[in-house]
Structure formats: structure tokens, C-alpha cells
C-alpha positions, 0 to 999 in steps of 0.5 A: 905728110902735113895734114890739114883740118879746117885750113890748119896744117899740121906739119910734117917736122923737117929732120935736123939740118945739115949746116954743112951743105953750105960751107965747105968748112966745118961748123960748130954749130952747137958754140955758134948756136948759143953766142948767137941766140935770138934776142929778146922779142919786141914789137915789130917794126913798121918796115924791115925795108925802113932799117939799115942795112950792110950786108948779110950775116956771114954763113956760120952766123947764118948757119947758127939762126937756122938752127936756133930757128928750127930748134923752136919751130921743131919743139913748137915753142914761142907762139907755135900755135899763132904762127901755125895760122900764119903759115897756113894763110902764107902757104895757100897765098904763096900757091894762089901768087903762082897760080896766077902766074900759071895762068897768065901764061898758060891759060886757066888749064889743068897743071896735073902733078903726081901725088905721094901715092903716084896719082895724078892731080890738078894743081891749078885750083884756089890754095884753100881746096888745094891737096895738104900735100902740095902746099907742104913745102910752102908751109914749111918754109913759111912758118920758119920765115914768121918764126924768124921774124919774130925772134929777129924784128930788126933784121933788114928785109935783106938779112932775112931773106938771105937767110931765107935763101940758104933754108931753101937750099937746105930744103933743097937738095937737088938745088945744090947742084944748081945755079942757084947754090951760090950766096943771095947777094950773087943771086938774079935780082929776079931770084932774090925778089922771089926770097923777099916776097915769101918775107913779105908773104908771112911779114903781111900775116903777122 
């Protein structure tokens, strides 16, 4: 379980991901990871949407990128302290955006969820005071995205959104049986926008 002290979450690091879940073909991720290591860090461009875009990377390259970023996060490398702060703020903002939609659709009424101990918790509260357990998923995807943006500053927003989609599938085993277990390019526009929004939230804090 993630813990929070002064609004800084210490994450429960995820186990190494099985990159083969998105492909029926075996992938030699160690070889791919070496051949697709992140470039030297550079300054962020004014806007990722200003960059030239052709198409997302293929599955094998995206799997290698994810493997590299996961290793950086796992070993708390490359400015981890700053990435932690960015991810914490992003996780809270993601929850608050969800909460705004929830209130618009349902009114300002409780939204009860059970925590890992089976206790009922109202998550219709500001992210700043929400139990860190319910921010854990947002935090984990946020620190991944923040690190990805730092390592790949000149990738188009669509390329990173495609990587976010693949990572999201890896973090949601149940999603692999859903209609969303398809390439990013085939997703409905509303689902693409959800991945783009994750990118925008995180990048705004960088």
C-alpha cells in the first residue's frame, strides 16, 4: 500500500511487467531494451503536440520503452525525488477531475468504495485528503508518465499516449478481457482523450 506524509506518496512498486501480454509473439525485451535505450536528457519542447507525428511505435519498441522506464522508476533513478512530487500532484489532480465529473453526473453525494481492509470509504472528497490507497493507481501511472516524458521529450503526444495506453493495460489485468485491449490507434476518440489527458496533467506539473 502506498503511504503519504505531507502529501508525498511513497509508492508500492509494481513487480516487473510481463510485456508479452500485448503480443502473441515472444519478445526478447532485454535485447530490445538495449537497442531502444532512452536518449540523453534534453529540455522539453514548448508543446509535444507541435512535434511531427507519423504513427505510434510498434509493439516491440513500446514494450522495450516501458521496460526501460519501469526499471528507472523501480531503482529510483534520474531525479526520482522530483518525479515523486510531480506524480503526487498529478495523482491528486486526476482524482479531482474525476470528482468534478462525478458530482456533475450524480450530485455531491457520497461515492462509497471498500478499501483493502474491507472498510467503506467515501472517495467523493478532495484528493488532498483522500486516503492514499485510492490514489495509488493514479500515482503509479503518473510517475511512469513523468519519467517517460523526461526520457523522451521529443515524442509526439500521440506516441506517448499510445505508450500510456499499453502501460494502462499492463496495470489492469482485467482490461485485457475488455473491448479496450486493442491498439491505441483503434480506440474510440473518447478513450484516446483519457490517455491524452493523463499526459497533459502530468506534463503541466513538469
